C-alpha positions in Angstrom: 84.1 -28.8 159.7 82.0 -26.2 157.9 82.5 -25.5 154.0 83.8 -22.1 153.3 80.6 -20.2 151.5 81.4 -17.7 148.7 79.6 -14.4 149.0 77.2 -14.0 146.1 77.4 -10.8 144.2 73.6 -10.1 143.3 74.0 -6.6 142.3 76.8 -7.7 139.8 74.7 -10.2 138.0 71.9 -7.5 138.1 73.6 -5.3 136.4 75.3 -7.7 134.0 71.5 -8.7 132.8 70.7 -5.0 132.8 73.5 -4.3 130.5 72.5 -7.1 128.2 69.0 -6.1 127.9 70.0 -2.5 127.2 72.1 -4.0 124.0 69.5 -6.1 123.1 67.0 -3.0 123.1 69.4 -0.7 121.6 69.8 -3.2 118.8 66.2 -3.7 118.1 65.8 -0.1 118.1 68.6 0.6 115.7 67.4 -2.5 113.3 63.8 -0.7 113.8 65.0 2.3 112.1 66.9 0.9 109.5 63.9 -1.2 108.5 61.5 1.7 108.6 63.5 4.5 107.8 67.2 4.0 106.3 66.1 1.2 104.2 62.4 1.5 103.9 62.1 1.6 100.3 64.5 -1.3 99.6 62.2 -3.6 101.6 59.1 -2.0 100.7 60.2 -3.1 97.2 60.9 -6.7 98.2 57.8 -7.0 99.9 55.8 -5.3 96.6 57.5 -7.9 94.3 56.4 -10.7 96.3 52.8 -9.7 96.5 52.4 -6.9 94.0 52.8 -7.9 90.2 52.0 -6.0 86.8 49.8 -8.1 84.9 49.1 -7.6 81.3 45.1 -7.1 80.3 44.6 -9.3 77.2 42.7 -7.6 74.0 40.9 -9.5 71.7 41.8 -9.0 67.6 39.6 -7.2 65.7 36.7 -8.9 63.6 37.3 -9.2 60.1 34.0 -9.1 58.0 32.9 -9.7 54.4 31.0 -6.5 52.6 28.0 -7.8 53.7 28.9 -7.9 57.4 29.5 -11.6 57.6 32.1 -12.7 60.1 35.3 -14.3 58.4 37.8 -14.1 61.2 36.5 -13.8 65.1 38.6 -14.0 68.5 37.4 -16.5 70.8 38.5 -16.2 74.6 40.7 -19.1 75.9 42.8 -19.9 78.9 46.4 -20.6 78.8 48.0 -22.4 82.0 51.2 -21.0 83.1 53.6 -21.8 86.1 56.2 -20.1 88.5 59.1 -22.5 88.2 60.6 -21.6 91.7 57.3 -21.7 93.6 56.6 -25.2 91.9 59.9 -26.7 92.6 59.1 -25.9 96.6 56.1 -28.9 95.7 58.2 -31.1 93.2 56.3 -34.0 94.4 53.4 -32.9 92.6 54.7 -32.1 88.9 53.7 -35.6 88.1 50.1 -34.7 89.0 50.4 -31.4 86.9 51.6 -33.6 83.9 48.8 -36.1 84.0 46.2 -32.9 84.4 47.5 -31.2 81.3 48.6 -34.3 79.1 52.3 -33.8 79.2 55.1 -36.0 79.6 56.2 -35.6 83.3 60.0 -36.0 82.9 60.2 -33.3 80.3 57.9 -31.2 82.4 60.1 -31.7 85.5 63.6 -31.0 83.3 61.7 -27.6 81.6 60.6 -26.5 85.2 64.4 -27.2 86.8 65.7 -25.2 83.9 63.4 -22.2 83.8 64.0 -21.9 87.8 67.5 -21.7 87.1 67.3 -19.2 84.8 65.4 -17.0 87.2 62.0 -17.3 85.4 58.7 -16.3 87.2 56.4 -16.7 84.3 56.4 -20.0 82.0 53.5 -21.1 79.8 53.2 -24.7 79.6 49.5 -25.0 77.8 48.4 -22.5 75.7 44.7 -21.7 74.4 42.7 -24.2 76.3 38.9 -24.6 76.8 38.2 -22.1 79.8 36.8 -25.6 81.3 39.6 -27.3 80.7 41.8 -25.1 82.2 39.7 -25.1 85.3 39.8 -28.4 85.6 43.6 -28.2 86.0 43.4 -25.5 88.2 41.0 -27.6 90.9 44.1 -29.5 91.6 45.2 -26.3 93.4 49.0 -27.0 92.6 51.0 -24.4 94.2 52.7 -22.3 91.3 50.0 -23.1 88.6 48.1 -20.2 87.5 45.8 -19.6 84.1 45.7 -16.4 81.9 43.1 -15.1 79.6 44.0 -14.9 76.3 42.2 -15.1 72.5 42.4 -17.4 69.9 41.4 -16.8 66.2 38.8 -18.7 64.7 38.0 -18.5 61.0 34.3 -19.6 60.1 34.5 -20.3 56.6 37.8 -22.8 56.8 39.8 -23.3 53.6 37.2 -21.1 51.4 38.8 -18.1 52.5 42.3 -19.5 53.9 44.5 -17.6 51.3 43.0 -14.2 51.6 42.9 -14.3 55.6 46.1 -16.0 56.4 46.3 -17.0 60.0 47.5 -15.8 63.4 50.3 -17.5 65.4 49.9 -18.6 69.2 50.2 -15.1 70.2 47.1 -13.8 68.1 49.7 -12.1 65.8 49.5 -12.1 61.9 51.4 -14.7 60.1 49.9 -14.5 56.3 47.4 -12.6 53.8 45.1 -10.1 55.1 46.1 -10.9 59.1 49.5 -10.0 58.3 49.0 -7.0 56.1 46.5 -5.6 58.8 48.3 -6.9 61.6 48.6 -3.4 63.3 45.3 -2.2 62.6 43.4 -5.4 63.8 46.1 -6.1 67.1 44.9 -3.5 69.4 47.1 -2.7 72.4 47.2 -4.7 75.5 46.4 -2.9 78.8 48.5 -3.3 82.1 47.3 -3.2 86.0 48.8 -3.5 89.2 47.7 -6.2 91.5 47.8 -7.8 94.9 48.2 -11.3 95.6 48.2 -13.6 98.7 51.2 -16.2 99.5 49.6 -18.6 97.1 49.5 -16.1 94.0 45.7 -15.5 94.1 44.3 -12.3 92.9 42.9 -10.9 95.9 42.9 -7.3 94.9 43.2 -4.7 91.9 45.7 -2.3 92.9 46.0 -0.1 89.8 45.4 0.4 86.5 48.6 1.1 84.5 47.6 1.3 81.0 44.0 1.0 79.5 43.8 -1.8 77.1 42.6 -1.1 73.6 40.8 -3.5 71.3 41.7 -4.5 68.1 39.8 -2.6 65.2 37.5 -4.2 63.0 38.0 -4.6 59.4 35.6 -4.9 56.4 36.7 -6.2 53.4 35.9 -6.2 49.7 35.2 -9.9 49.6 31.7 -11.2 49.1 31.3 -14.5 51.0 28.6 -15.7 48.8 30.6 -15.3 45.6 34.0 -16.5 47.3 31.8 -19.7 48.3 30.9 -20.0 44.3 34.5 -19.6 43.1 35.4 -22.2 45.5 33.1 -24.8 44.6 33.0 -24.5 40.7 36.8 -24.2 40.8 36.9 -27.5 43.1 34.7 -29.1 40.5 36.3 -28.5 37.5 40.1 -29.5 39.1 38.1 -33.2 39.7 36.5 -33.1 36.3 40.0 -32.6 34.4 42.1 -34.1 37.0 44.0 -31.0 37.4 46.9 -30.1 39.8 45.9 -26.9 40.9 43.9 -23.6 40.3 43.4 -19.9 40.9 40.2 -17.6 40.3 39.7 -13.8 40.6 36.8 -11.8 40.6 37.0 -7.9 40.7 34.5 -5.3 40.4 35.2 -3.6 37.3 34.2 -0.1 38.4 36.2 0.4 41.7 38.7 -2.5 41.6 37.2 -4.0 44.5 38.2 -7.8 45.0 35.0 -9.7 45.4 36.5 -13.2 45.5 39.8 -14.7 45.5 40.4 -18.9 45.6 43.0 -21.2 45.4 43.4 -24.9 45.3 44.6 -26.9 46.9 43.9 -25.4 50.0 44.3 -25.8 54.0 42.0 -25.3 57.0 43.5 -22.3 59.0 41.9 -23.6 61.9 43.8 -26.6 61.9 46.9 -26.3 59.8 48.2 -29.4 60.9 50.4 -31.0 58.3 49.3 -29.2 55.7 52.0 -28.7 53.2 53.7 -25.3 52.9 52.7 -24.8 49.5 49.4 -25.0 50.1 49.7 -21.9 52.1 50.6 -19.4 49.0 48.0 -17.5 47.7 48.8 -18.5 44.3 46.7 -15.5 42.5 48.7 -12.7 43.6 52.2 -14.7 44.6 52.6 -17.4 41.3 53.4 -16.4 38.0 52.5 -18.2 34.9 53.2 -17.3 30.9 49.6 -16.0 30.0 49.4 -17.5 26.5 46.7 -16.1 24.6 44.9 -13.8 27.0 47.7 -11.4 26.2 46.6 -11.1 22.5 43.7 -8.6 23.7 46.5 -6.5 25.2 48.5 -6.9 22.0 45.5 -6.0 19.9 45.1 -2.8 22.1 48.3 -1.7 21.4 47.7 -2.2 17.5 44.6 0.0 17.7 45.9 2.7 19.7 49.0 3.6 17.7 46.6 3.9 14.6 48.0 1.7 12.4 45.3 -1.0 13.2 41.8 -0.8 12.9 39.2 -3.6 13.9 38.5 -4.4 10.2 42.2 -4.2 9.0 42.9 -7.8 7.2 45.8 -9.7 8.4 47.1 -12.8 6.3 47.8 -15.9 8.7 48.0 -18.6 5.5 48.7 -21.3 5.4 48.6 -21.7 9.3 52.1 -22.0 10.0 54.6 -19.1 9.7 58.3 -19.2 9.7 60.1 -16.3 11.3 63.5 -15.8 11.9 64.0 -19.8 12.4 61.3 -20.1 14.4 57.8 -21.7 13.2 54.4 -20.2 14.5 51.1 -22.5 14.0 47.7 -21.9 14.3 45.1 -24.7 14.7 43.6 -24.2 11.7 44.5 -22.0 8.4 42.4 -19.2 9.2 43.2 -17.6 6.2 43.1 -13.7 5.6 41.0 -12.3 8.4 40.3 -9.1 10.1 41.6 -8.1 13.3 38.7 -8.7 15.5 38.7 -12.3 14.3 42.2 -12.8 15.2 40.9 -12.4 19.0 37.8 -14.7 17.9 39.6 -17.6 16.6 43.1 -16.9 19.0 45.3 -16.6 15.8 48.8 -16.5 17.0 50.4 -15.6 13.6 47.8 -12.8 13.2 49.0 -11.5 16.7 52.5 -12.0 16.3 52.5 -10.1 12.7 50.2 -7.6 14.4 52.3 -7.0 17.7 55.7 -7.0 15.1 54.4 -4.0 13.0 54.7 -2.0 16.5 57.4 -0.1 17.7 58.7 -2.1 20.7 58.8 1.1 23.0 55.0 1.7 22.2 53.9 -1.9 22.6 55.7 -2.3 25.8 54.5 1.1 26.9 50.8 -0.1 26.5 51.7 -3.6 28.5 53.0 -1.5 31.6 50.4 1.1 31.3 47.8 -2.0 32.0 50.0 -3.1 35.0 52.3 -5.8 33.7 55.5 -5.9 35.3 54.9 -4.3 38.7 52.8 -4.8 41.8 49.4 -4.2 41.5 49.5 -2.1 44.7 47.0 -4.5 46.7 49.3 -4.7 49.7 49.0 -8.1 49.7 52.2 -9.5 51.3 54.2 -11.3 49.1 52.7 -10.3 45.6 54.8 -10.7 42.8 55.4 -8.0 40.1 55.8 -10.7 37.3 58.3 -10.3 34.5 57.8 -8.0 31.4 61.3 -7.7 29.7 62.1 -4.2 28.8 62.1 -3.3 25.1 65.9 -3.1 24.6 65.8 -7.0 25.6 63.2 -7.6 22.8 64.3 -9.1 19.2 62.0 -9.7 16.6 61.3 -13.3 17.9 60.8 -12.2 21.5 58.2 -9.5 20.6 56.5 -11.6 18.4 56.2 -14.1 21.3 55.1 -11.6 23.7 52.4 -10.9 21.3 50.5 -14.3 22.0 51.6 -14.3 25.7 54.9 -16.0 25.9 58.1 -14.5 27.2 56.5 -12.5 30.1 55.3 -13.9 33.6 52.0 -12.0 34.9 49.9 -13.0 38.3 46.0 -13.6 37.9 45.3 -11.1 39.8 47.6 -8.8 37.2 45.4 -10.5 34.1 42.0 -9.3 36.0 43.3 -6.1 36.5 44.3 -5.1 33.0 40.8 -6.9 31.5 39.1 -4.4 34.2 40.8 -1.6 32.5 39.6 -2.7 29.2 35.9 -3.3 30.8 36.0 0.2 32.6 36.6 2.6 29.2 40.4 1.9 29.7 40.4 3.2 33.1 43.1 1.5 35.6 42.2 0.5 39.2 44.5 -0.7 42.4 42.9 -3.7 43.2 41.5 -3.7 47.0 40.7 -6.0 49.4 39.2 -3.2 51.5 35.2 -2.5 51.1 35.1 1.2 50.0 38.7 1.4 49.4 38.4 1.3 45.2 39.9 4.4 43.8 39.1 6.6 40.8 41.6 5.0 38.5 43.8 6.5 36.0 43.2 6.7 32.3 45.6 4.5 30.5 43.8 3.7 27.2 41.8 5.8 25.1 38.2 5.0 25.6 37.4 4.1 21.8 40.4 1.6 21.8 39.0 0.2 25.1 35.7 -0.2 23.8 36.8 -1.4 20.2 38.7 -4.2 22.3 35.6 -5.0 24.6 33.4 -5.6 21.3 35.9 -8.2 20.0 36.0 -10.0 23.2 32.4 -10.6 23.1 32.7 -12.5 19.5 35.0 -14.9 21.7 32.0 -16.4 23.3 29.9 -16.7 20.5 29.8 -19.5 17.9 33.1 -19.8 16.1 34.9 -18.4 19.0 37.1 -20.3 21.3 34.9 -20.3 24.5 31.2 -20.7 23.9 31.2 -22.5 27.0 31.7 -19.0 28.7 28.3 -17.7 27.8 26.0 -16.9 30.6 22.2 -17.1 29.9 20.6 -13.8 29.3 23.7 -11.9 29.9 25.9 -10.5 27.1 29.9 -11.7 28.3 32.9 -11.2 26.6 36.2 -12.6 27.3 39.8 -14.5 26.2 41.0 -17.8 26.4 44.6 -18.7 27.1 46.4 -22.2 26.8 50.1 -22.0 27.7 52.9 -24.5 27.8 54.5 -24.7 31.5 58.3 -23.8 31.1 60.7 -26.5 32.3 64.3 -26.8 32.6 65.7 -26.1 29.3 62.6 -25.2 27.5 58.8 -26.2 27.8 57.1 -29.4 28.9 54.0 -31.2 27.8 52.0 -29.7 30.8 49.8 -27.0 30.3 48.0 -23.6 32.1 44.6 -23.2 30.8 43.1 -19.8 31.3 40.1 -17.4 30.7 39.4 -14.0 31.7 36.0 -12.9 31.2 33.6 -9.7 31.6 30.0 -9.6 32.8 28.1 -8.1 31.2 29.6 -6.4 28.5 26.8 -4.1 27.8 27.5 -2.5 31.3 30.5 -4.4 32.9 30.0 -5.2 36.4 32.3 -8.1 37.1 35.7 -9.0 35.8 37.2 -12.6 36.6 40.2 -14.8 35.4 40.3 -18.5 36.0 43.9 -20.4 36.1 44.0 -24.0 36.3 47.3 -26.2 36.1 48.0 -29.5 34.8 44.3 -30.2 33.5 44.4 -34.0 32.2 41.9 -36.3 31.3 38.1 -35.5 32.0 35.4 -37.8 33.3 34.5 -38.9 29.9 38.0 -40.1 29.2 38.8 -37.1 26.9 42.1 -35.6 27.1 42.2 -31.8 26.7 43.7 -28.7 28.4 42.2 -25.7 26.4 40.9 -22.9 28.4 37.6 -22.9 26.9 37.1 -26.4 27.5 38.6 -26.4 31.1 38.5 -22.4 32.7 36.0 -20.9 30.8 33.0 -23.1 32.2 34.1 -22.0 36.1 33.6 -18.4 34.6 30.2 -19.1 33.5 28.9 -20.9 36.0 30.5 -18.1 38.8 29.1 -15.4 36.4 25.7 -16.9 36.5 25.3 -17.2 39.9 27.3 -13.7 40.9 25.2 -11.7 38.7 21.9 -12.6 40.6 23.3 -12.2 43.9 24.3 -9.0 43.0 21.2 -8.0 41.2 22.6 -7.2 37.9 19.7 -6.8 35.5 19.7 -9.2 32.7 20.3 -7.8 29.1 16.9 -9.0 28.5 15.0 -8.5 31.5 11.5 -9.8 30.0 13.0 -13.2 28.9 15.1 -13.7 32.2 12.0 -13.0 34.4 9.6 -15.5 31.9 12.4 -18.4 32.0 12.0 -18.5 28.3 14.5 -21.1 26.6 15.4 -18.9 23.6 16.2 -15.3 24.2 16.5 -13.1 20.9 19.6 -12.9 18.5 21.2 -10.0 20.5 21.2 -12.2 23.7 23.2 -15.5 23.5 21.9 -18.5 25.2 24.3 -20.5 27.4 25.2 -23.7 25.6 24.3 -26.9 27.5 26.6 -28.2 30.2 28.2 -31.0 27.9 31.0 -31.9 26.2 31.6 -29.6 23.1 31.4 -31.5 19.7 34.2 -32.0 17.6 34.5 -28.9 15.6 33.6 -26.8 18.7 36.5 -28.5 20.6 38.6 -28.0 17.8 38.3 -24.3 17.5 38.9 -24.0 21.0 42.4 -25.8 20.9 44.8 -23.0 20.7 48.1 -24.1 21.7 51.3 -22.4 20.2 54.7 -23.8 20.0 56.8 -21.1 21.8 
């Protein structure tokens, strides 16, 4: 029996297939319209996000030069390795290889990659400031998601010699201290921006558009003379070693313009490899730290006395018998100088003479001279962290306070303030604003009568002569003047048996060109085992040696050109010869000790 065969509805099946194909075609058309018309912008942005990227165009920081065009801070090109965490995680098995190539801990790197990927980060630095060859060695591994970027790193050719003036930059090349911070906006420039096309591996294949033009940092020329800076560093270091001192500072100023030619502090640090250098080593003590200036203030007290009209250089003052009881306090001189004139108060650094002279002046008038010479306020140098010091206002002065301020106790000053005040005396009473920028000096302000300034300058010359407190400050064939200072360091409840040794000098006094201040802390026994801390013994020789070199470097004519060129051993009487570089005899050393009991 034959099976019954069902009829095949071919036409119906064909119609079904046709409908299905029609619906599929319609869906494709709708999708195409959606992609290319309705949602075109959205998908274009998504595509661009994967293949177009806006990149920063790094710029080099401006170079810092010394006044003679020698580079002090330069930017060198380096490479930094960065990753796209999400892309790298797709090849997580190669994270260990990347860690080995970059000398990073594999587990820490893996955790960091995962953490950044979860946060949606697409750009993470893992190694900064590599040598370009080292960066290429990492990239040769061809690990997906690993790239490099050009950056710049700061380099300081003079190392620790210039450290406190220049400061340093951070890993992003932004100034953190010193000149780098003070002039950060000027030096930094502005990075550019460009849009680039990348392939699926992240390699840049085409520059699409320049979005913002890069503006490199501008160069800066400082007033600093690198040669004098090295001289100051060398001689200050030698003095600290010789006297077993803890720290020191030196500032050299152009007397006519206020330009800072050298500023050195010790201990120092290497800004190229700061490492574990103590934070205190990074302070520019010449502008941030204060001291009680001791006898260096006697020149200011005498200037106030002369300005008052009550005193003249030849006016007598009785300092007998070498001690003076005053309102329950006893002031001391190193010797009984007897009746001396005002000039000799400076020459022998009489505390009693200075106290009596200062005490005879109206408090407001004396304060006015101190303040007009820059004490109690910042100098205006613009250096970050500069201290204004402390100068008590006149209403807080009692008789004892006025007496002690007269010889340098009861106020706090910075080395920069001291050298600035003496520069005003050297420049005929004109006070300049110190500057670190070449050509940045100002015309200054007349704060002292030129006659008064000239009289004080003549007195300062006697300090360096025989019988003064600083014969060791003499410079061969140049007339120089200055003032020593030796002060106790303050401590909890009073003063300690630690000392600050100071000297501020002017060279040459015949036509002032340079002014310098030397401050040394905690001088102890020297190479000969002799314990001394007097400013004339510790600080004055540093001044002499630095000025000896600096005056020649700057081609400042000697006061006796014939003797200087002939190399004659004995200059004429008007031009004192420098003493031999040996220990002073007992009499001279006795004259150089000048510490008062505060």
